[in-house]
PATI-969005 format. One record per atom (N, C-alpha, C, O): x, y, z. Coordinates in pm, whole numbers, plus 50000, padded with zeros to 5 digits. Layout:
BEGIN
XYZ/...
# end
This chain:
BEGIN
500834988250000/500005000050000/500885012550000/501885013150071/500515022449920/501275034849909/500905044150024/499735045850056/501925050050083/501685059350194/501065072150141/501475077250036/500105077450213/499455090050177/500295101450235/500405102750357/500895109650148/501795120350193/501095133850197/501755144050215/499795134250182/499065146850184/499125153250323/499125146350425/499195166350324/499205173650450/497805175350507/497645176950628/496795174850421/495405177350461/494505166550403/494825160450301/493375164250468/492365155150415/491675161950297/491395173850300/491415154150192/490775159650073/489335155250063/488985144050102/488495164050011/487085161149988/486915156549844/487465162649752/486145145749824/485865140949689/484915150449618/483955155349677/485205153049490/484385161849408/484265156149268/484965146749233/483405161949191/483335159549047/482885172848988/481755174448942/483835182548990/483515196348958/484235200648831/485465200148825/483485204948728/484135209748606/484985222148635/484635230348720/486095223248565/487005234548585/487795236748456/487615229848356/488685246748461/489555249748347/490975251748395/491215257348502/491915247148314/493335249848334/493715260548232/493425259148113/494355271248280/494755282048191/496235285048210/496725285548323/496945287148098/498355290848103/498725297847973/497885299447884/499965302047964/500455308747845/499705321847821/499255324647710/499585329847928/498895342547917/497435341047880/496885349447810/496805330347927/495405326847900/495165323947752/494015324147706/496235321147676/496095317047537/495765302147529/495225297547429/496105294747633/495805280447639/494805278047750/495095280547867/493615273247714/492545270447810/492065256247784/491625253047674/492145247647888/491805233547873/490745229347974/490755233748089/489835220847930/488795215548019/489405204948111/490285197448071/488905204548235/489325194448330/488225192648434/487205199648431/488425183048524/487495180648633/488285179748763/489255172348771/487875187448864/488495186348996/487885174249063/486675173749087/488715164249094/488235151649152/488285151449304/487445145149368/489255158349362/489285160249507/490045173049538/490825177949456/489785178349658/490355191349692/490495192749842/489695187549919/491535200049882/491735203450023/492095218250030/492035225349930/492465222650146/492885236550164/494215239250093/494475250650054/495045228950074/496385230850020/496585225949877/497605229049815/495635218349822/495835213149687/494625205549634/493555205349695/494835199349517/493725192349452/494275181749357/495465181549325/493385172849313/493685163449206/492735166849092/491525167249109/493315169248975/492575173548857/492695162648751/493775157248728/491575159548686/491595150148573/491415158248445/490405164948426/492405157448358/492375164748232/491455157548133/491375145348133/490765165448048/489905159547946/490745152647838/490325142447784/491915157947808/492845152247710/494245153147768/494535161947849/495115143947726/496495144547772/497205155547696/497205155847573/497795164547770/498615175247713/499675178747816/499415178347936/500855182147768/501915186247860/501525199647922/501145208947852/501625200348053/501285212548127/502555219148179/503545212348206/502535232448193/503685239148255/503745235648404/502775230248459/504845238548468/505005235648610/503985243248695/503485237848794/503675255848657/502655263548728/501615268348627/501935271148512/500355269248672/499265273848586/498105278348673/498135276948795/497065283548609/495865288348678/494795277448671/494565271848565/494155274548783/493035265148790/491785273248823/491715279548928/490795273148733/489585281148749/488365272048758/488165263448673/487565274148862/486335266648885/485175275748844/485235287748870/484115270448780/483065278748721/482515290048807/482225300748753/482365288148936/481795299049016/482745310749033/482525319549116/483825310948953/484715322348951/485925321149040/486765330249043/486055310349113/487195308349202/488405304049118/488345294049047/489485311649126/490675308749048/491885308549139/492035317249225/492755298549121/493965297349203/495155294149115/495035286449019/496285299949146/497545296349080/498015283649149/498005282749272/498435273649071/498835260749126/500185256349069/500635261148965/500815246949141/502065240549097/501785225749079/501225219249167/502195220448966/502045206148939/503015198249027/504225200749025/502485188649104/503315180649194/503605166749137/504695161349155/502615161049070/502765147849010/501785146348895/500835154148881/502025136148813/501125133348701/501125118448675/502185112148668/499915112848660/499725098848620/498665098748511/497475099348540/499095098148385/498155098648274/497415111848271/498035122448262/496075111148278/495255123348275/495095129748412/494565140848421/495535123148519/495395128448655/496625136648693/497755132348674/496365148448749/497435157648786/497215162248930/496145167348963/498215160349016/498155165449153/498755179349157/499855181549106/498035188749218/498515202549224/498485207649367/497675203349448/499405216849395/499425223949524/499065238449496/499545244349400/498215244149581/497845258249567/499035266849610/499635264449714/499355276849529/500475285649559/500025297149648/498875301449643/500945302049728/500685313949808/500785326149717/501345325049607/500255337649758/500375349649674/501835352949637/502095357949527/502765350349728/504175353049700/504725343949591/505625347949516/504205331849580/504665322149480/503935323349346/504275316449251/502935331949338/501995331949227/502345340649107/501455344149030/503595344049088/503955351948969/503645343648844/503995331848838/502985349548744/502625342048624/503845337148547/504905343448550/503685326048477/504735320748391/504835329248266/503845335348225/506025329948204/506165337948083/505365331947967/505165319747961/504905340547877/504175336047759/505155329747662/506255334947641/504765318347603/505615310947510/504985311847371/503795309447354/505815315347272/505305316147135/505015302147083/505535292347134/504175301446980/503845288546919/505095281946864/505255269846878/505975289646801/507215284046746/508085278146856/508675267446838/508175285146970/508975280247082/508365267447141/509095258147175/507045267147153/506375255147205/506615243247114/506875232147161/506535245446984/506785234546888/508225229846896/508485217846889/509175239146910/510585235546921/510835227347047/511575217547043/510215231347158/510365223747283/509825209647267/510445199947310/508645208547204/508025195447185/508885186447097/508965174347119/509545192446998/510395184946907/511755181446969/512545174146910/512005186947090/513245183647160/514385193347130/515525190947169/514075204147060/515075214247031/514865225847125/513735228247168/515885232947158/515735244547244/515575257447165/515255267847221/515795256747031/515745268846950/514335272346908/513435263946915/514145284546865/512825289146820/512875293546674/511855297946621/513995292446609/514145297446473/513905287046374/513995289646254/
# end
């Protein structure tokens, strides 16, 4: 049995949400499956590489900056960032994203 390393007890949910990053140019559907005061487990609608930090928005307007802690397929564990940790990630051009995906560091 795997040890539970969570700092807080999580509540089970099935709540639609959105993951936003890249200056809100990338918006993806997801479902919050469980949540606590310090983090959540999100199930992505499709597998896509996510940045280390991004915005998690729940329909009633609640939005939090989060850090990806782990990933297993479509399931992503995130920790809620404090305001001090919440500086947005830099915007990445489409050419740079494609270069990264192809394994090159260049954008030209």
